[in-house]
PDB file of N, CA, C and O in Angstrom, chain B, residues numbered from 101:
ATOM      1  N   MET B 101      68.223 -80.260 -38.460  1.00  0.00           N
ATOM      2  CA  MET B 101      68.643 -81.640 -38.566  1.00  0.00           C
ATOM      3  C   MET B 101      67.737 -82.416 -39.526  1.00  0.00           C
ATOM      4  O   MET B 101      68.228 -83.094 -40.429  1.00  0.00           O
ATOM      5  N   ALA B 102      66.419 -82.320 -39.335  1.00  0.00           N
ATOM      6  CA  ALA B 102      65.485 -83.041 -40.209  1.00  0.00           C
ATOM      7  C   ALA B 102      65.587 -82.526 -41.638  1.00  0.00           C
ATOM      8  O   ALA B 102      65.535 -83.302 -42.592  1.00  0.00           O
ATOM      9  N   ARG B 103      65.731 -81.216 -41.779  1.00  0.00           N
ATOM     10  CA  ARG B 103      65.835 -80.640 -43.119  1.00  0.00           C
ATOM     11  C   ARG B 103      67.081 -81.164 -43.836  1.00  0.00           C
ATOM     12  O   ARG B 103      67.045 -81.467 -45.029  1.00  0.00           O
ATOM     13  N   GLU B 104      68.175 -81.263 -43.092  1.00  0.00           N
ATOM     14  CA  GLU B 104      69.424 -81.774 -43.672  1.00  0.00           C
ATOM     15  C   GLU B 104      69.257 -83.228 -44.129  1.00  0.00           C
ATOM     16  O   GLU B 104      69.724 -83.606 -45.203  1.00  0.00           O
ATOM     17  N   ILE B 105      68.593 -84.030 -43.311  1.00  0.00           N
ATOM     18  CA  ILE B 105      68.363 -85.435 -43.658  1.00  0.00           C
ATOM     19  C   ILE B 105      67.505 -85.535 -44.924  1.00  0.00           C
ATOM     20  O   ILE B 105      67.796 -86.335 -45.814  1.00  0.00           O
ATOM     21  N   LEU B 106      66.454 -84.726 -44.999  1.00  0.00           N
ATOM     22  CA  LEU B 106      65.595 -84.753 -46.179  1.00  0.00           C
ATOM     23  C   LEU B 106      66.337 -84.292 -47.427  1.00  0.00           C
ATOM     24  O   LEU B 106      66.131 -84.843 -48.509  1.00  0.00           O
ATOM     25  N   GLU B 107      67.195 -83.290 -47.288  1.00  0.00           N
ATOM     26  CA  GLU B 107      67.978 -82.829 -48.437  1.00  0.00           C
ATOM     27  C   GLU B 107      68.941 -83.912 -48.913  1.00  0.00           C
ATOM     28  O   GLU B 107      69.113 -84.103 -50.117  1.00  0.00           O
ATOM     29  N   ARG B 108      69.568 -84.619 -47.977  1.00  0.00           N
ATOM     30  CA  ARG B 108      70.471 -85.707 -48.346  1.00  0.00           C
ATOM     31  C   ARG B 108      69.689 -86.840 -49.027  1.00  0.00           C
ATOM     32  O   ARG B 108      70.165 -87.439 -49.992  1.00  0.00           O
ATOM     33  N   LEU B 109      68.507 -87.120 -48.521  1.00  0.00           N
ATOM     34  CA  LEU B 109      67.660 -88.147 -49.129  1.00  0.00           C
ATOM     35  C   LEU B 109      67.243 -87.744 -50.537  1.00  0.00           C
ATOM     36  O   LEU B 109      67.247 -88.566 -51.453  1.00  0.00           O
ATOM     37  N   ARG B 110      66.884 -86.476 -50.702  1.00  0.00           N
ATOM     38  CA  ARG B 110      66.494 -85.964 -52.023  1.00  0.00           C
ATOM     39  C   ARG B 110      67.667 -86.088 -53.002  1.00  0.00           C
ATOM     40  O   ARG B 110      67.483 -86.520 -54.140  1.00  0.00           O
ATOM     41  N   ALA B 111      68.857 -85.713 -52.563  1.00  0.00           N
ATOM     42  CA  ALA B 111      70.045 -85.799 -53.421  1.00  0.00           C
ATOM     43  C   ALA B 111      70.343 -87.253 -53.786  1.00  0.00           C
ATOM     44  O   ALA B 111      70.653 -87.559 -54.937  1.00  0.00           O
ATOM     45  N   HIS B 112      70.250 -88.130 -52.815  1.00  0.00           N
ATOM     46  CA  HIS B 112      70.501 -89.558 -53.057  1.00  0.00           C
ATOM     47  C   HIS B 112      69.493 -90.113 -54.064  1.00  0.00           C
ATOM     48  O   HIS B 112      69.862 -90.864 -54.966  1.00  0.00           O
ATOM     49  N   ALA B 113      68.232 -89.746 -53.909  1.00  0.00           N
ATOM     50  CA  ALA B 113      67.193 -90.219 -54.824  1.00  0.00           C
ATOM     51  C   ALA B 113      67.457 -89.710 -56.234  1.00  0.00           C
ATOM     52  O   ALA B 113      67.342 -90.465 -57.199  1.00  0.00           O
ATOM     53  N   THR B 114      67.810 -88.437 -56.357  1.00  0.00           N
ATOM     54  CA  THR B 114      68.059 -87.844 -57.672  1.00  0.00           C
ATOM     55  C   THR B 114      69.242 -88.514 -58.354  1.00  0.00           C
ATOM     56  O   THR B 114      69.177 -88.825 -59.543  1.00  0.00           O
ATOM     57  N   VAL B 115      70.316 -88.738 -57.619  1.00  0.00           N
ATOM     58  CA  VAL B 115      71.506 -89.381 -58.173  1.00  0.00           C
ATOM     59  C   VAL B 115      71.180 -90.786 -58.669  1.00  0.00           C
ATOM     60  O   VAL B 115      71.744 -91.239 -59.666  1.00  0.00           O
ATOM     61  N   ASN B 116      70.290 -91.467 -57.992  1.00  0.00           N
ATOM     62  CA  ASN B 116      69.935 -92.838 -58.347  1.00  0.00           C
ATOM     63  C   ASN B 116      68.735 -92.933 -59.294  1.00  0.00           C
ATOM     64  O   ASN B 116      68.182 -94.013 -59.500  1.00  0.00           O
ATOM     65  N   GLY B 117      68.341 -91.796 -59.864  1.00  0.00           N
ATOM     66  CA  GLY B 117      67.282 -91.795 -60.854  1.00  0.00           C
ATOM     67  C   GLY B 117      65.885 -91.984 -60.296  1.00  0.00           C
ATOM     68  O   GLY B 117      64.977 -92.386 -61.024  1.00  0.00           O
ATOM     69  N   ILE B 118      65.701 -91.704 -59.030  1.00  0.00           N
ATOM     70  CA  ILE B 118      64.382 -91.852 -58.404  1.00  0.00           C
ATOM     71  C   ILE B 118      63.737 -90.483 -58.324  1.00  0.00           C
ATOM     72  O   ILE B 118      64.366 -89.512 -57.905  1.00  0.00           O
ATOM     73  N   ASP B 119      62.471 -90.412 -58.730  1.00  0.00           N
ATOM     74  CA  ASP B 119      61.753 -89.147 -58.650  1.00  0.00           C
ATOM     75  C   ASP B 119      61.412 -88.868 -57.187  1.00  0.00           C
ATOM     76  O   ASP B 119      60.626 -89.598 -56.584  1.00  0.00           O
ATOM     77  N   PRO B 120      61.993 -87.826 -56.620  1.00  0.00           N
ATOM     78  CA  PRO B 120      61.745 -87.549 -55.191  1.00  0.00           C
ATOM     79  C   PRO B 120      60.463 -86.757 -54.956  1.00  0.00           C
ATOM     80  O   PRO B 120      60.426 -85.861 -54.113  1.00  0.00           O
ATOM     81  N   ALA B 121      59.410 -87.091 -55.705  1.00  0.00           N
ATOM     82  CA  ALA B 121      58.137 -86.376 -55.554  1.00  0.00           C
ATOM     83  C   ALA B 121      57.602 -86.481 -54.131  1.00  0.00           C
ATOM     84  O   ALA B 121      56.927 -85.575 -53.640  1.00  0.00           O
ATOM     85  N   PHE B 122      57.910 -87.594 -53.478  1.00  0.00           N
ATOM     86  CA  PHE B 122      57.407 -87.785 -52.114  1.00  0.00           C
ATOM     87  C   PHE B 122      58.048 -86.832 -51.124  1.00  0.00           C
ATOM     88  O   PHE B 122      57.581 -86.717 -49.990  1.00  0.00           O
ATOM     89  N   LEU B 123      59.105 -86.150 -51.526  1.00  0.00           N
ATOM     90  CA  LEU B 123      59.776 -85.221 -50.616  1.00  0.00           C
ATOM     91  C   LEU B 123      59.348 -83.769 -50.833  1.00  0.00           C
ATOM     92  O   LEU B 123      59.756 -82.879 -50.087  1.00  0.00           O
ATOM     93  N   ARG B 124      58.526 -83.534 -51.855  1.00  0.00           N
ATOM     94  CA  ARG B 124      58.098 -82.160 -52.108  1.00  0.00           C
ATOM     95  C   ARG B 124      57.278 -81.651 -50.937  1.00  0.00           C
ATOM     96  O   ARG B 124      56.562 -82.396 -50.269  1.00  0.00           O
ATOM     97  N   ARG B 125      57.411 -80.379 -50.722  1.00  0.00           N
ATOM     98  CA  ARG B 125      56.646 -79.771 -49.627  1.00  0.00           C
ATOM     99  C   ARG B 125      55.175 -79.675 -50.005  1.00  0.00           C
ATOM    100  O   ARG B 125      54.823 -79.196 -51.083  1.00  0.00           O
ATOM    101  N   THR B 126      54.347 -80.129 -49.119  1.00  0.00           N
ATOM    102  CA  THR B 126      52.904 -79.983 -49.287  1.00  0.00           C
ATOM    103  C   THR B 126      52.347 -79.489 -47.963  1.00  0.00           C
ATOM    104  O   THR B 126      52.984 -79.629 -46.919  1.00  0.00           O
ATOM    105  N   ARG B 127      51.181 -78.924 -48.013  1.00  0.00           N
ATOM    106  CA  ARG B 127      50.538 -78.497 -46.771  1.00  0.00           C
ATOM    107  C   ARG B 127      50.137 -79.735 -45.991  1.00  0.00           C
ATOM    108  O   ARG B 127      49.695 -80.732 -46.562  1.00  0.00           O
ATOM    109  N   LEU B 128      50.296 -79.657 -44.696  1.00  0.00           N
ATOM    110  CA  LEU B 128      49.867 -80.769 -43.859  1.00  0.00           C
ATOM    111  C   LEU B 128      48.364 -80.963 -43.991  1.00  0.00           C
ATOM    112  O   LEU B 128      47.612 -79.998 -44.136  1.00  0.00           O
ATOM    113  N   ASN B 129      47.948 -82.182 -43.941  1.00  0.00           N
ATOM    114  CA  ASN B 129      46.532 -82.545 -43.990  1.00  0.00           C
ATOM    115  C   ASN B 129      45.839 -82.093 -45.266  1.00  0.00           C
ATOM    116  O   ASN B 129      44.654 -81.758 -45.243  1.00  0.00           O
ATOM    117  N   THR B 130      46.552 -82.078 -46.359  1.00  0.00           N
ATOM    118  CA  THR B 130      45.938 -81.747 -47.631  1.00  0.00           C
ATOM    119  C   THR B 130      45.070 -82.924 -48.064  1.00  0.00           C
ATOM    120  O   THR B 130      45.552 -84.049 -48.192  1.00  0.00           O
ATOM    121  N   ASN B 131      43.803 -82.657 -48.285  1.00  0.00           N
ATOM    122  CA  ASN B 131      42.886 -83.704 -48.694  1.00  0.00           C
ATOM    123  C   ASN B 131      43.033 -83.910 -50.195  1.00  0.00           C
ATOM    124  O   ASN B 131      42.795 -82.993 -50.980  1.00  0.00           O
ATOM    125  N   THR B 132      43.422 -85.109 -50.587  1.00  0.00           N
ATOM    126  CA  THR B 132      43.629 -85.397 -52.005  1.00  0.00           C
ATOM    127  C   THR B 132      42.402 -86.029 -52.649  1.00  0.00           C
ATOM    128  O   THR B 132      42.385 -86.257 -53.859  1.00  0.00           O
ATOM    129  N   ILE B 133      41.387 -86.310 -51.859  1.00  0.00           N
ATOM    130  CA  ILE B 133      40.141 -86.884 -52.377  1.00  0.00           C
ATOM    131  C   ILE B 133      39.129 -85.752 -52.512  1.00  0.00           C
ATOM    132  O   ILE B 133      38.867 -85.039 -51.544  1.00  0.00           O
ATOM    133  N   PRO B 134      38.560 -85.582 -53.699  1.00  0.00           N
ATOM    134  CA  PRO B 134      37.538 -84.540 -53.830  1.00  0.00           C
ATOM    135  C   PRO B 134      36.374 -84.809 -52.877  1.00  0.00           C
ATOM    136  O   PRO B 134      35.990 -85.958 -52.661  1.00  0.00           O
ATOM    137  N   LEU B 135      35.837 -83.773 -52.328  1.00  0.00           N
ATOM    138  CA  LEU B 135      34.769 -83.887 -51.344  1.00  0.00           C
ATOM    139  C   LEU B 135      33.591 -84.706 -51.867  1.00  0.00           C
ATOM    140  O   LEU B 135      32.982 -85.461 -51.109  1.00  0.00           O
ATOM    141  N   ARG B 136      33.267 -84.569 -53.138  1.00  0.00           N
ATOM    142  CA  ARG B 136      32.127 -85.301 -53.701  1.00  0.00           C
ATOM    143  C   ARG B 136      32.366 -86.807 -53.758  1.00  0.00           C
ATOM    144  O   ARG B 136      31.409 -87.577 -53.841  1.00  0.00           O
ATOM    145  N   LEU B 137      33.638 -87.243 -53.714  1.00  0.00           N
ATOM    146  CA  LEU B 137      33.955 -88.671 -53.758  1.00  0.00           C
ATOM    147  C   LEU B 137      34.200 -89.264 -52.375  1.00  0.00           C
ATOM    148  O   LEU B 137      34.342 -90.478 -52.223  1.00  0.00           O
ATOM    149  N   GLU B 138      34.246 -88.415 -51.396  1.00  0.00           N
ATOM    150  CA  GLU B 138      34.537 -88.871 -50.041  1.00  0.00           C
ATOM    151  C   GLU B 138      33.294 -89.456 -49.385  1.00  0.00           C
ATOM    152  O   GLU B 138      32.242 -88.817 -49.390  1.00  0.00           O
ATOM    153  N   PRO B 139      33.394 -90.668 -48.816  1.00  0.00           N
ATOM    154  CA  PRO B 139      32.233 -91.226 -48.121  1.00  0.00           C
ATOM    155  C   PRO B 139      31.959 -90.437 -46.833  1.00  0.00           C
ATOM    156  O   PRO B 139      32.867 -89.834 -46.261  1.00  0.00           O
ATOM    157  N   LEU B 140      30.707 -90.450 -46.391  1.00  0.00           N
ATOM    158  CA  LEU B 140      30.365 -89.730 -45.169  1.00  0.00           C
ATOM    159  C   LEU B 140      31.184 -90.240 -43.993  1.00  0.00           C
ATOM    160  O   LEU B 140      31.718 -89.446 -43.220  1.00  0.00           O
ATOM    161  N   PHE B 141      31.287 -91.541 -43.853  1.00  0.00           N
ATOM    162  CA  PHE B 141      32.119 -92.132 -42.806  1.00  0.00           C
ATOM    163  C   PHE B 141      32.712 -93.414 -43.362  1.00  0.00           C
ATOM    164  O   PHE B 141      32.016 -94.425 -43.466  1.00  0.00           O
ATOM    165  N   PRO B 142      33.994 -93.384 -43.721  1.00  0.00           N
ATOM    166  CA  PRO B 142      34.605 -94.582 -44.305  1.00  0.00           C
ATOM    167  C   PRO B 142      34.952 -95.601 -43.233  1.00  0.00           C
ATOM    168  O   PRO B 142      35.984 -95.482 -42.573  1.00  0.00           O
ATOM    169  N   GLY B 143      34.130 -96.563 -43.061  1.00  0.00           N
ATOM    170  CA  GLY B 143      34.421 -97.578 -42.057  1.00  0.00           C
ATOM    171  C   GLY B 143      33.176 -98.040 -41.343  1.00  0.00           C
ATOM    172  O   GLY B 143      32.062 -97.625 -41.664  1.00  0.00           O
ATOM    173  N   ASP B 144      33.377 -98.893 -40.384  1.00  0.00           N
ATOM    174  CA  ASP B 144      32.301 -99.467 -39.592  1.00  0.00           C
ATOM    175  C   ASP B 144      32.337 -98.808 -38.219  1.00  0.00           C
ATOM    176  O   ASP B 144      33.174 -99.150 -37.383  1.00  0.00           O
ATOM    177  N   GLN B 145      31.428 -97.863 -37.987  1.00  0.00           N
ATOM    178  CA  GLN B 145      31.431 -97.112 -36.728  1.00  0.00           C
ATOM    179  C   GLN B 145      31.282 -98.029 -35.515  1.00  0.00           C
ATOM    180  O   GLN B 145      31.952 -97.826 -34.503  1.00  0.00           O
ATOM    181  N   GLU B 146      30.427 -99.017 -35.605  1.00  0.00           N
ATOM    182  CA  GLU B 146      30.212 -99.912 -34.466  1.00  0.00           C
ATOM    183  C   GLU B 146      31.469-100.710 -34.157  1.00  0.00           C
ATOM    184  O   GLU B 146      31.836-100.855 -32.991  1.00  0.00           O
ATOM    185  N   LEU B 147      32.128-101.224 -35.171  1.00  0.00           N
ATOM    186  CA  LEU B 147      33.368-101.965 -34.956  1.00  0.00           C
ATOM    187  C   LEU B 147      34.442-101.062 -34.346  1.00  0.00           C
ATOM    188  O   LEU B 147      35.150-101.474 -33.427  1.00  0.00           O
ATOM    189  N   GLU B 148      34.563 -99.841 -34.851  1.00  0.00           N
ATOM    190  CA  GLU B 148      35.552 -98.915 -34.306  1.00  0.00           C
ATOM    191  C   GLU B 148      35.230 -98.551 -32.860  1.00  0.00           C
ATOM    192  O   GLU B 148      36.141 -98.403 -32.045  1.00  0.00           O
ATOM    193  N   ARG B 149      33.943 -98.404 -32.530  1.00  0.00           N
ATOM    194  CA  ARG B 149      33.552 -98.122 -31.149  1.00  0.00           C
ATOM    195  C   ARG B 149      33.958 -99.271 -30.233  1.00  0.00           C
ATOM    196  O   ARG B 149      34.449 -99.049 -29.127  1.00  0.00           O
ATOM    197  N   ARG B 150      33.747-100.506 -30.704  1.00  0.00           N
ATOM    198  CA  ARG B 150      34.111-101.681 -29.899  1.00  0.00           C
ATOM    199  C   ARG B 150      35.622-101.773 -29.713  1.00  0.00           C
ATOM    200  O   ARG B 150      36.096-102.113 -28.629  1.00  0.00           O
ATOM    201  N   ILE B 151      36.380-101.472 -30.770  1.00  0.00           N
ATOM    202  CA  ILE B 151      37.844-101.501 -30.661  1.00  0.00           C
ATOM    203  C   ILE B 151      38.320-100.471 -29.638  1.00  0.00           C
ATOM    204  O   ILE B 151      39.175-100.772 -28.805  1.00  0.00           O
ATOM    205  N   LYS B 152      37.768 -99.255 -29.699  1.00  0.00           N
ATOM    206  CA  LYS B 152      38.148 -98.215 -28.733  1.00  0.00           C
ATOM    207  C   LYS B 152      37.807 -98.645 -27.312  1.00  0.00           C
ATOM    208  O   LYS B 152      38.582 -98.414 -26.384  1.00  0.00           O
ATOM    209  N   SER B 153      36.645 -99.272 -27.145  1.00  0.00           N
ATOM    210  CA  SER B 153      36.248 -99.741 -25.814  1.00  0.00           C
ATOM    211  C   SER B 153      37.215-100.798 -25.299  1.00  0.00           C
ATOM    212  O   SER B 153      37.582-100.791 -24.124  1.00  0.00           O
ATOM    213  N   LEU B 154      37.626-101.708 -26.181  1.00  0.00           N
ATOM    214  CA  LEU B 154      38.582-102.744 -25.770  1.00  0.00           C
ATOM    215  C   LEU B 154      39.935-102.145 -25.409  1.00  0.00           C
ATOM    216  O   LEU B 154      40.579-102.589 -24.458  1.00  0.00           O
ATOM    217  N   ILE B 155      40.365-101.147 -26.157  1.00  0.00           N
ATOM    218  CA  ILE B 155      41.636-100.488 -25.844  1.00  0.00           C
ATOM    219  C   ILE B 155      41.553 -99.797 -24.485  1.00  0.00           C
ATOM    220  O   ILE B 155      42.490 -99.880 -23.690  1.00  0.00           O
ATOM    221  N   ARG B 156      40.437 -99.116 -24.212  1.00  0.00           N
ATOM    222  CA  ARG B 156      40.273 -98.459 -22.902  1.00  0.00           C
ATOM    223  C   ARG B 156      40.222 -99.494 -21.782  1.00  0.00           C
ATOM    224  O   ARG B 156      40.817 -99.288 -20.725  1.00  0.00           O
ATOM    225  N   TRP B 157      39.518-100.606 -22.002  1.00  0.00           N
ATOM    226  CA  TRP B 157      39.437-101.665 -21.002  1.00  0.00           C
ATOM    227  C   TRP B 157      40.824-102.245 -20.733  1.00  0.00           C
ATOM    228  O   TRP B 157      41.197-102.468 -19.582  1.00  0.00           O
ATOM    229  N   ASN B 158      41.574-102.486 -21.787  1.00  0.00           N
ATOM    230  CA  ASN B 158      42.926-103.002 -21.639  1.00  0.00           C
ATOM    231  C   ASN B 158      43.799-102.004 -20.875  1.00  0.00           C
ATOM    232  O   ASN B 158      44.601-102.399 -20.029  1.00  0.00           O
ATOM    233  N   ALA B 159      43.645-100.724 -21.169  1.00  0.00           N
ATOM    234  CA  ALA B 159      44.413 -99.693 -20.460  1.00  0.00           C
ATOM    235  C   ALA B 159      44.090 -99.721 -18.968  1.00  0.00           C
ATOM    236  O   ALA B 159      44.984 -99.649 -18.124  1.00  0.00           O
ATOM    237  N   LEU B 160      42.818 -99.824 -18.662  1.00  0.00           N
ATOM    238  CA  LEU B 160      42.401 -99.890 -17.261  1.00  0.00           C
ATOM    239  C   LEU B 160      43.017-101.103 -16.577  1.00  0.00           C
ATOM    240  O   LEU B 160      43.535-100.993 -15.466  1.00  0.00           O
ATOM    241  N   ALA B 161      42.964-102.250 -17.230  1.00  0.00           N
ATOM    242  CA  ALA B 161      43.533-103.474 -16.644  1.00  0.00           C
ATOM    243  C   ALA B 161      45.035-103.340 -16.426  1.00  0.00           C
ATOM    244  O   ALA B 161      45.557-103.805 -15.413  1.00  0.00           O
ATOM    245  N   MET B 162      45.737-102.706 -17.370  1.00  0.00           N
ATOM    246  CA  MET B 162      47.188-102.518 -17.217  1.00  0.00           C
ATOM    247  C   MET B 162      47.507-101.610 -16.039  1.00  0.00           C
ATOM    248  O   MET B 162      48.441-101.872 -15.281  1.00  0.00           O
ATOM    249  N   VAL B 163      46.734-100.547 -15.887  1.00  0.00           N
ATOM    250  CA  VAL B 163      46.985 -99.612 -14.779  1.00  0.00           C
ATOM    251  C   VAL B 163      46.675-100.275 -13.448  1.00  0.00           C
ATOM    252  O   VAL B 163      47.427-100.118 -12.486  1.00  0.00           O
ATOM    253  N   VAL B 164      45.572-101.016 -13.384  1.00  0.00           N
ATOM    254  CA  VAL B 164      45.222-101.705 -12.134  1.00  0.00           C
ATOM    255  C   VAL B 164      46.306-102.713 -11.774  1.00  0.00           C
ATOM    256  O   VAL B 164      46.712-102.790 -10.615  1.00  0.00           O
ATOM    257  N   ARG B 165      46.776-103.477 -12.737  1.00  0.00           N
ATOM    258  CA  ARG B 165      47.841-104.459 -12.484  1.00  0.00           C
ATOM    259  C   ARG B 165      49.121-103.755 -12.020  1.00  0.00           C
ATOM    260  O   ARG B 165      49.767-104.196 -11.069  1.00  0.00           O
ATOM    261  N   ALA B 166      49.473-102.685 -12.681  1.00  0.00           N
ATOM    262  CA  ALA B 166      50.690-101.959 -12.302  1.00  0.00           C
ATOM    263  C   ALA B 166      50.566-101.377 -10.902  1.00  0.00           C
ATOM    264  O   ALA B 166      51.537-101.372 -10.146  1.00  0.00           O
ATOM    265  N   ASN B 167      49.375-100.883 -10.546  1.00  0.00           N
ATOM    266  CA  ASN B 167      49.183-100.313  -9.211  1.00  0.00           C
ATOM    267  C   ASN B 167      49.245-101.367  -8.122  1.00  0.00           C
ATOM    268  O   ASN B 167      49.580-101.054  -6.979  1.00  0.00           O
ATOM    269  N   ARG B 168      48.930-102.606  -8.453  1.00  0.00           N
ATOM    270  CA  ARG B 168      49.053-103.677  -7.461  1.00  0.00           C
ATOM    271  C   ARG B 168      50.515-103.957  -7.146  1.00  0.00           C
ATOM    272  O   ARG B 168      50.867-104.283  -6.012  1.00  0.00           O
ATOM    273  N   GLU B 169      51.363-103.825  -8.163  1.00  0.00           N
ATOM    274  CA  GLU B 169      52.784-104.111  -7.980  1.00  0.00           C
ATOM    275  C   GLU B 169      53.550-102.914  -7.425  1.00  0.00           C
ATOM    276  O   GLU B 169      54.463-103.082  -6.616  1.00  0.00           O
ATOM    277  N   GLU B 170      53.185-101.710  -7.854  1.00  0.00           N
ATOM    278  CA  GLU B 170      53.876-100.493  -7.426  1.00  0.00           C
ATOM    279  C   GLU B 170      52.829 -99.437  -7.112  1.00  0.00           C
ATOM    280  O   GLU B 170      52.107 -98.991  -8.005  1.00  0.00           O
ATOM    281  N   HIS B 171      52.744 -99.039  -5.869  1.00  0.00           N
ATOM    282  CA  HIS B 171      51.669 -98.144  -5.430  1.00  0.00           C
ATOM    283  C   HIS B 171      51.915 -96.679  -5.765  1.00  0.00           C
ATOM    284  O   HIS B 171      51.029 -95.850  -5.559  1.00  0.00           O
ATOM    285  N   ASN B 172      53.072 -96.345  -6.264  1.00  0.00           N
ATOM    286  CA  ASN B 172      53.382 -94.940  -6.549  1.00  0.00           C
ATOM    287  C   ASN B 172      53.059 -94.528  -7.984  1.00  0.00           C
ATOM    288  O   ASN B 172      53.357 -93.404  -8.387  1.00  0.00           O
ATOM    289  N   ILE B 173      52.461 -95.415  -8.745  1.00  0.00           N
ATOM    290  CA  ILE B 173      52.199 -95.122 -10.155  1.00  0.00           C
ATOM    291  C   ILE B 173      51.088 -94.089 -10.296  1.00  0.00           C
ATOM    292  O   ILE B 173      51.192 -93.190 -11.131  1.00  0.00           O
ATOM    293  N   GLY B 174      50.077 -94.192  -9.538  1.00  0.00           N
ATOM    294  CA  GLY B 174      48.980 -93.237  -9.629  1.00  0.00           C
ATOM    295  C   GLY B 174      47.940 -93.672 -10.634  1.00  0.00           C
ATOM    296  O   GLY B 174      47.978 -94.799 -11.127  1.00  0.00           O
ATOM    297  N   GLY B 175      47.026 -92.801 -10.936  1.00  0.00           N
ATOM    298  CA  GLY B 175      45.914 -93.134 -11.833  1.00  0.00           C
ATOM    299  C   GLY B 175      46.117 -92.596 -13.226  1.00  0.00           C
ATOM    300  O   GLY B 175      45.454 -91.637 -13.622  1.00  0.00           O
ATOM    301  N   HIS B 176      46.998 -93.178 -13.957  1.00  0.00           N
ATOM    302  CA  HIS B 176      47.275 -92.702 -15.302  1.00  0.00           C
ATOM    303  C   HIS B 176      46.392 -93.391 -16.337  1.00  0.00           C
ATOM    304  O   HIS B 176      46.803 -93.617 -17.474  1.00  0.00           O
ATOM    305  N   ILE B 177      45.193 -93.714 -15.928  1.00  0.00           N
ATOM    306  CA  ILE B 177      44.281 -94.392 -16.836  1.00  0.00           C
ATOM    307  C   ILE B 177      43.988 -93.517 -18.047  1.00  0.00           C
ATOM    308  O   ILE B 177      43.923 -94.016 -19.171  1.00  0.00           O
ATOM    309  N   SER B 178      43.815 -92.239 -17.833  1.00  0.00           N
ATOM    310  CA  SER B 178      43.494 -91.364 -18.967  1.00  0.00           C
ATOM    311  C   SER B 178      44.625 -91.331 -19.980  1.00  0.00           C
ATOM    312  O   SER B 178      44.376 -91.223 -21.181  1.00  0.00           O
ATOM    313  N   THR B 179      45.855 -91.421 -19.516  1.00  0.00           N
ATOM    314  CA  THR B 179      46.989 -91.446 -20.442  1.00  0.00           C
ATOM    315  C   THR B 179      46.921 -92.674 -21.317  1.00  0.00           C
ATOM    316  O   THR B 179      47.104 -92.583 -22.531  1.00  0.00           O
ATOM    317  N   PHE B 180      46.662 -93.822 -20.720  1.00  0.00           N
ATOM    318  CA  PHE B 180      46.579 -95.048 -21.495  1.00  0.00           C
ATOM    319  C   PHE B 180      45.330 -95.077 -22.354  1.00  0.00           C
ATOM    320  O   PHE B 180      45.357 -95.603 -23.467  1.00  0.00           O
ATOM    321  N   CYS B 181      44.254 -94.528 -21.864  1.00  0.00           N
ATOM    322  CA  CYS B 181      43.007 -94.515 -22.638  1.00  0.00           C
ATOM    323  C   CYS B 181      43.123 -93.663 -23.884  1.00  0.00           C
ATOM    324  O   CYS B 181      42.410 -93.890 -24.861  1.00  0.00           O
ATOM    325  N   PHE B 182      44.014 -92.686 -23.861  1.00  0.00           N
ATOM    326  CA  PHE B 182      44.169 -91.820 -25.023  1.00  0.00           C
ATOM    327  C   PHE B 182      44.462 -92.640 -26.270  1.00  0.00           C
ATOM    328  O   PHE B 182      44.056 -92.265 -27.370  1.00  0.00           O
ATOM    329  N   GLY B 183      45.163 -93.754 -26.107  1.00  0.00           N
ATOM    330  CA  GLY B 183      45.471 -94.623 -27.235  1.00  0.00           C
ATOM    331  C   GLY B 183      44.225 -95.070 -27.966  1.00  0.00           C
ATOM    332  O   GLY B 183      44.251 -95.270 -29.181  1.00  0.00           O
ATOM    333  N   GLY B 184      43.137 -95.228 -27.239  1.00  0.00           N
ATOM    334  CA  GLY B 184      41.887 -95.629 -27.852  1.00  0.00           C
ATOM    335  C   GLY B 184      41.276 -94.535 -28.709  1.00  0.00           C
ATOM    336  O   GLY B 184      40.546 -94.821 -29.658  1.00  0.00           O
ATOM    337  N   HIS B 185      41.567 -93.298 -28.384  1.00  0.00           N
ATOM    338  CA  HIS B 185      41.012 -92.174 -29.150  1.00  0.00           C
ATOM    339  C   HIS B 185      41.946 -91.742 -30.270  1.00  0.00           C
ATOM    340  O   HIS B 185      41.536 -91.026 -31.183  1.00  0.00           O
ATOM    341  N   ALA B 186      43.189 -92.171 -30.203  1.00  0.00           N
ATOM    342  CA  ALA B 186      44.156 -91.746 -31.203  1.00  0.00           C
ATOM    343  C   ALA B 186      44.042 -92.538 -32.496  1.00  0.00           C
ATOM    344  O   ALA B 186      44.709 -92.215 -33.479  1.00  0.00           O
ATOM    345  N   LEU B 187      43.212 -93.565 -32.509  1.00  0.00           N
ATOM    346  CA  LEU B 187      43.080 -94.380 -33.718  1.00  0.00           C
ATOM    347  C   LEU B 187      42.416 -93.625 -34.840  1.00  0.00           C
ATOM    348  O   LEU B 187      42.231 -94.171 -35.927  1.00  0.00           O
TER     349      LEU B 187
END
């Protein structure tokens, strides 16, 4: 199904004069930045740590609130906390 959709998109792009380079097959997670140009850690580690902490805190608050209203929900805090690590 996905392959068919991509083929139709490629055909549509070609007919309309658009270079469908974005549809070419590439290996997943191909690093396009040379290693020598890549920063050791692009970003603010402390800010990202605080954001993750806030997401986990918010997840905890949502689960606690939901458990007050419906006691059969259980402790799915780890499921909600995963959002903080997925960033």
